[in-house]
PLY file of the C-alpha trace (Angstrom):
ply
format ascii 1.0
element vertex 395
property float x
property float y
property float z
element edge 394
property int vertex1
property int vertex2
end_header
2.98 231.89 137.10
6.66 231.24 137.72
5.90 227.61 138.54
3.86 227.24 135.35
6.73 228.63 133.30
8.96 225.75 134.37
6.38 223.00 133.98
7.00 222.40 130.28
10.79 221.93 130.55
10.23 219.56 133.46
7.85 217.48 131.32
10.33 217.60 128.47
13.07 216.38 130.79
10.86 213.57 132.02
10.14 212.48 128.48
13.86 212.46 127.71
14.53 210.24 130.71
11.85 207.74 129.67
13.23 206.75 126.26
12.70 203.03 125.67
15.16 202.07 122.93
14.59 198.31 123.30
10.83 198.66 123.10
11.14 200.88 120.03
13.45 198.34 118.40
10.99 195.50 119.01
8.10 197.53 117.59
10.05 198.43 114.44
11.04 194.82 113.87
7.42 193.71 114.30
6.31 196.36 111.79
8.82 195.03 109.23
7.60 191.46 109.68
3.88 192.33 109.48
4.52 194.51 106.43
6.33 191.61 104.75
3.46 189.23 105.50
0.95 191.72 104.11
3.04 192.33 101.02
3.48 188.59 100.46
-0.30 188.08 100.60
-1.18 191.14 98.51
1.31 191.19 95.64
0.35 187.80 94.11
-3.28 188.94 93.92
-2.47 192.04 91.86
-3.07 191.40 88.16
-0.63 193.63 86.31
0.89 192.86 82.92
2.20 189.43 82.00
2.15 186.28 84.06
4.88 183.74 84.77
4.99 180.10 85.80
4.23 179.81 89.51
6.45 176.77 89.97
9.60 178.56 88.79
8.76 181.69 90.82
8.22 179.52 93.91
11.63 177.93 93.43
13.23 181.38 93.23
11.38 182.61 96.31
12.30 179.58 98.40
15.94 179.78 97.25
16.19 183.48 98.16
14.44 182.97 101.49
16.73 180.07 102.39
19.86 181.93 101.22
19.09 184.94 103.40
19.29 182.88 106.60
23.07 182.18 106.31
23.47 185.65 104.77
22.21 187.24 108.01
24.35 184.89 110.11
27.53 185.73 108.20
26.89 189.49 108.29
26.26 189.67 112.01
29.11 187.29 112.82
31.46 189.75 111.10
29.81 192.67 112.87
30.30 191.00 116.24
34.03 190.98 115.47
33.85 194.72 114.84
32.08 195.25 118.16
34.72 193.15 119.92
37.50 195.16 118.27
35.90 198.46 119.35
35.49 197.19 122.91
39.14 196.16 123.01
40.59 199.21 121.27
38.43 201.84 122.98
36.38 200.68 125.98
33.87 197.88 126.64
31.42 200.56 127.78
31.22 201.86 124.21
28.03 200.34 122.76
27.12 202.92 120.11
27.36 200.51 117.18
25.27 197.90 118.99
22.47 200.45 119.48
22.83 202.09 116.06
19.53 202.22 114.11
21.20 200.82 110.97
21.93 197.58 112.88
18.39 196.75 113.94
16.81 198.25 110.80
19.14 196.05 108.76
18.29 192.91 110.72
14.57 193.72 110.47
14.72 194.30 106.71
16.73 191.14 106.04
14.20 189.18 108.10
11.32 190.77 106.19
12.82 189.57 102.89
12.71 186.00 104.21
9.15 186.44 105.46
7.98 187.92 102.14
9.66 185.17 100.11
8.02 182.32 102.02
4.65 184.07 102.36
4.49 184.79 98.63
5.57 181.24 97.78
2.75 179.79 99.91
0.26 182.22 98.36
1.02 181.28 94.73
1.64 177.57 95.39
-1.86 176.46 94.26
-1.87 178.53 91.04
-0.22 177.58 87.78
0.47 181.19 86.80
1.24 184.28 88.88
1.75 187.96 88.17
5.17 189.11 87.04
5.01 191.60 89.91
6.10 188.88 92.38
9.60 188.29 90.90
9.96 192.05 90.37
9.22 192.79 94.03
11.58 190.11 95.36
14.34 191.39 93.03
13.87 194.94 94.32
13.92 193.72 97.91
17.18 191.84 97.33
18.77 194.92 95.74
17.64 197.11 98.65
19.04 194.51 101.05
22.42 194.72 99.31
22.38 198.53 99.56
21.49 198.28 103.26
24.29 195.74 103.74
26.73 198.21 102.17
25.52 200.95 104.53
25.85 198.57 107.47
29.37 197.67 106.40
30.36 201.34 106.07
28.91 202.06 109.51
30.91 199.18 110.98
34.14 200.44 109.41
33.49 203.94 110.74
32.90 202.55 114.23
36.51 201.31 114.44
37.96 204.70 113.46
38.91 206.92 116.36
37.69 210.23 114.92
34.30 208.82 113.92
33.92 207.15 117.32
34.75 210.30 119.24
32.39 212.31 117.04
29.56 209.83 117.64
30.12 209.86 121.40
30.13 213.68 121.43
26.94 213.78 119.35
25.15 211.40 121.68
26.36 213.42 124.65
24.99 216.64 123.16
21.65 214.95 122.50
21.34 213.85 126.12
22.34 217.28 127.45
19.82 219.00 125.16
17.07 216.61 126.24
17.74 216.60 129.97
18.63 220.31 130.25
16.53 222.05 127.59
16.68 225.51 129.17
19.41 228.01 128.45
20.85 229.97 131.34
19.28 233.40 131.84
22.72 234.97 132.10
24.38 235.94 128.85
27.87 234.80 127.92
30.80 236.76 129.24
31.80 239.62 126.99
34.99 238.99 124.99
38.06 240.95 125.89
38.19 244.39 124.34
40.22 244.60 121.13
40.84 247.29 118.57
39.94 244.96 115.73
36.85 243.06 114.64
36.51 239.88 116.63
35.15 236.92 114.62
33.90 234.00 116.72
33.05 230.46 115.60
29.24 230.07 115.88
29.01 226.37 115.10
29.85 223.19 116.95
33.47 222.35 117.59
35.33 220.83 114.66
38.83 220.30 113.28
39.94 222.92 110.78
40.64 220.98 107.59
41.16 223.79 105.09
41.10 227.52 104.49
39.79 229.18 101.34
42.59 231.75 101.21
41.60 233.34 97.85
38.08 233.98 99.19
39.50 235.62 102.31
41.83 237.80 100.21
38.93 238.99 98.04
36.86 239.70 101.14
39.70 241.72 102.70
40.26 243.68 99.48
36.60 244.67 99.20
36.59 246.01 102.76
40.18 247.35 102.62
41.16 245.48 105.79
43.62 242.85 106.96
42.16 239.54 108.20
44.34 237.83 110.78
43.43 234.18 111.35
43.78 232.87 114.90
43.51 229.20 113.96
45.51 226.86 111.74
44.66 223.66 109.86
44.75 220.59 112.06
43.64 222.40 115.21
40.21 222.16 116.82
37.95 225.21 116.62
35.71 225.33 119.66
32.25 226.87 119.70
32.40 230.62 120.41
36.18 230.50 120.05
38.00 233.33 118.27
38.89 232.42 114.67
39.95 235.77 113.22
40.68 239.42 113.91
39.87 242.11 111.36
42.27 245.07 111.31
41.38 248.28 109.54
38.67 250.89 109.21
36.43 248.74 107.05
34.02 246.08 108.23
33.71 242.45 107.21
30.64 240.30 107.84
31.53 237.43 110.18
29.77 234.87 107.99
32.12 235.71 105.09
35.09 234.69 107.21
33.29 231.67 108.69
32.36 230.18 105.32
36.01 230.32 104.23
36.95 227.87 107.01
36.18 224.23 106.32
35.92 221.88 109.29
35.38 218.16 109.84
35.67 215.49 112.49
39.35 214.71 111.95
42.56 216.10 110.54
43.35 215.74 106.83
46.50 216.10 104.76
45.04 218.82 102.51
46.46 221.95 104.21
47.99 220.49 107.39
51.81 220.41 106.97
52.34 218.64 110.32
49.85 215.84 109.68
52.32 213.41 108.11
54.85 213.98 110.90
52.10 213.40 113.47
51.20 210.07 111.87
54.84 208.90 111.77
55.36 209.98 115.38
52.24 208.10 116.47
53.49 204.96 114.72
56.84 205.25 116.46
55.28 205.93 119.86
52.96 202.96 119.53
55.88 200.74 118.51
57.84 201.90 121.56
55.02 201.23 124.02
55.77 198.48 126.59
52.98 196.29 125.24
54.47 196.20 121.72
58.20 196.97 122.11
59.04 197.05 118.40
62.05 199.39 118.00
62.59 198.37 114.37
59.22 199.82 113.39
60.04 202.98 115.36
63.32 203.34 113.45
61.47 202.93 110.14
59.10 205.72 111.17
62.09 207.89 112.14
63.58 207.29 108.69
60.45 208.81 107.16
60.49 211.66 109.68
64.12 212.32 108.70
63.14 212.53 105.04
60.37 215.04 105.70
62.42 217.20 108.05
65.24 217.37 105.47
62.71 218.78 103.03
61.33 221.28 105.53
64.58 222.49 107.10
65.71 224.41 104.02
62.34 226.04 103.37
61.37 229.61 104.18
58.67 229.10 106.82
57.95 232.82 107.33
55.12 232.94 104.80
52.24 233.91 107.06
51.21 237.05 105.11
49.28 236.81 101.84
49.11 239.91 99.67
46.18 240.98 97.57
46.16 241.95 93.90
47.19 245.49 94.90
50.30 244.19 96.65
49.02 245.10 100.10
48.94 242.55 102.97
45.43 241.18 103.22
45.47 237.87 105.11
47.71 236.74 107.94
47.79 232.98 108.40
48.83 230.88 111.37
51.38 228.37 110.13
53.67 225.97 112.02
57.14 227.21 112.92
60.30 225.11 112.67
60.08 224.44 116.39
56.47 223.25 115.94
57.62 220.72 113.34
60.33 219.40 115.66
57.94 219.24 118.61
55.48 217.09 116.68
58.10 214.89 115.05
60.65 214.25 117.81
59.95 215.59 121.29
57.65 212.78 122.46
59.92 210.11 120.98
62.98 211.63 122.69
61.11 211.84 126.00
59.98 208.20 126.19
62.46 206.26 124.07
63.99 203.48 126.20
65.59 201.75 123.23
69.28 202.29 122.53
68.94 201.77 118.72
66.12 204.33 118.60
68.14 206.84 120.61
71.08 206.33 118.27
68.80 206.93 115.27
67.43 210.15 116.78
70.95 211.35 117.52
72.02 210.64 113.94
68.93 212.42 112.60
69.68 215.55 114.62
73.37 215.54 113.69
72.62 215.22 109.98
70.02 217.99 110.08
72.36 220.37 111.92
74.87 220.00 109.08
72.39 221.15 106.42
70.17 223.50 108.44
70.32 227.29 108.10
71.39 229.19 111.20
67.86 230.07 112.33
66.88 226.39 112.32
70.10 224.86 113.66
69.63 226.28 117.17
66.43 224.30 117.81
68.18 221.14 116.61
71.15 221.68 118.92
68.82 222.20 121.87
67.40 218.72 121.28
70.80 217.07 120.83
72.36 218.66 123.95
70.79 216.39 126.64
73.27 213.68 127.76
72.88 210.37 126.00
72.70 207.09 127.95
75.66 204.74 127.87
75.69 201.95 125.31
74.80 198.78 127.29
77.10 196.78 125.06
0 1
1 2
2 3
3 4
4 5
5 6
6 7
7 8
8 9
9 10
10 11
11 12
12 13
13 14
14 15
15 16
16 17
17 18
18 19
19 20
20 21
21 22
22 23
23 24
24 25
25 26
26 27
27 28
28 29
29 30
30 31
31 32
32 33
33 34
34 35
35 36
36 37
37 38
38 39
39 40
40 41
41 42
42 43
43 44
44 45
45 46
46 47
47 48
48 49
49 50
50 51
51 52
52 53
53 54
54 55
55 56
56 57
57 58
58 59
59 60
60 61
61 62
62 63
63 64
64 65
65 66
66 67
67 68
68 69
69 70
70 71
71 72
72 73
73 74
74 75
75 76
76 77
77 78
78 79
79 80
80 81
81 82
82 83
83 84
84 85
85 86
86 87
87 88
88 89
89 90
90 91
91 92
92 93
93 94
94 95
95 96
96 97
97 98
98 99
99 100
100 101
101 102
102 103
103 104
104 105
105 106
106 107
107 108
108 109
109 110
110 111
111 112
112 113
113 114
114 115
115 116
116 117
117 118
118 119
119 120
120 121
121 122
122 123
123 124
124 125
125 126
126 127
127 128
128 129
129 130
130 131
131 132
132 133
133 134
134 135
135 136
136 137
137 138
138 139
139 140
140 141
141 142
142 143
143 144
144 145
145 146
146 147
147 148
148 149
149 150
150 151
151 152
152 153
153 154
154 155
155 156
156 157
157 158
158 159
159 160
160 161
161 162
162 163
163 164
164 165
165 166
166 167
167 168
168 169
169 170
170 171
171 172
172 173
173 174
174 175
175 176
176 177
177 178
178 179
179 180
180 181
181 182
182 183
183 184
184 185
185 186
186 187
187 188
188 189
189 190
190 191
191 192
192 193
193 194
194 195
195 196
196 197
197 198
198 199
199 200
200 201
201 202
202 203
203 204
204 205
205 206
206 207
207 208
208 209
209 210
210 211
211 212
212 213
213 214
214 215
215 216
216 217
217 218
218 219
219 220
220 221
221 222
222 223
223 224
224 225
225 226
226 227
227 228
228 229
229 230
230 231
231 232
232 233
233 234
234 235
235 236
236 237
237 238
238 239
239 240
240 241
241 242
242 243
243 244
244 245
245 246
246 247
247 248
248 249
249 250
250 251
251 252
252 253
253 254
254 255
255 256
256 257
257 258
258 259
259 260
260 261
261 262
262 263
263 264
264 265
265 266
266 267
267 268
268 269
269 270
270 271
271 272
272 273
273 274
274 275
275 276
276 277
277 278
278 279
279 280
280 281
281 282
282 283
283 284
284 285
285 286
286 287
287 288
288 289
289 290
290 291
291 292
292 293
293 294
294 295
295 296
296 297
297 298
298 299
299 300
300 301
301 302
302 303
303 304
304 305
305 306
306 307
307 308
308 309
309 310
310 311
311 312
312 313
313 314
314 315
315 316
316 317
317 318
318 319
319 320
320 321
321 322
322 323
323 324
324 325
325 326
326 327
327 328
328 329
329 330
330 331
331 332
332 333
333 334
334 335
335 336
336 337
337 338
338 339
339 340
340 341
341 342
342 343
343 344
344 345
345 346
346 347
347 348
348 349
349 350
350 351
351 352
352 353
353 354
354 355
355 356
356 357
357 358
358 359
359 360
360 361
361 362
362 363
363 364
364 365
365 366
366 367
367 368
368 369
369 370
370 371
371 372
372 373
373 374
374 375
375 376
376 377
377 378
378 379
379 380
380 381
381 382
382 383
383 384
384 385
385 386
386 387
387 388
388 389
389 390
390 391
391 392
392 393
393 394
């Protein structure tokens, strides 16, 4: 009986390993073409409503069919550029866009429009009048083709974005793992470490925390007379089964009430992430300072923007982690970046790799200016970054 119990997963695994994407693509394309031929033969024979001159309809059909040939060529020439960009920017082994269903469904549908146009034109060629349904159908097909082209274009743009690409790769990886290894382990997960508070774990797939519904958390904490301490902050990745919150107090809070207050996505956003802008400027500077680009002027421009943001942050009270409820009692404890976190994101990597004397001079000036206006609790972290010896001016 034990052997029979494992037979079904083995068959499932075998089926997963025998996927034939190319064969499926060819079958789908053949279905589109045969459907277009059938539609082109059937529609002109349907007598519905008014009739129109067959000669004019034939001209329209031939014009649309002929126009779609260069239309397909232009679309896929542009898409090949997108594929080449992805292969250069990421890795030539990344072929997700090439195998994406929208690509071969789009090509099949565009081809079917051509097939329908010419088939229908040959069908009505011997008649003086034809049903008005023929121009209506070709108009609908052209509109659907434009919608599909827009979807194809959006998919191509997403394929050159890092976050979307990483998300697609992870999704495909999960699909393969689920297909090849369908069985869960018989051993349960390790028990979380003991804690005197309610332990809320993330039950969904990993995602980047984009926002927190703080008012909803405050109301939830007030109803249960507890304090909810978040263990994650916007911009960070929440992993499956990872701890997201601790509930302190005698009351109880349903985990799903905390979970639904946390909004995740595939990439960071500016909405509630105060370090996001600094991260973007730092990335621009680091890319400009890479040996392959070596553009210190761009790095200095990014540092100018970093300087502006840090000047705004340095004078702010950053100790605002606790949110009180309507009764004045602490209800929610947030995880927010410290002053040292801001400096780490904005400057530490640039200081570590900067080989350019003008960039080093700009960083030194930035630190000196901030020390002059920083409160005492923030000035120490700035001095620690300005203490390392500076290289000699080569001039």
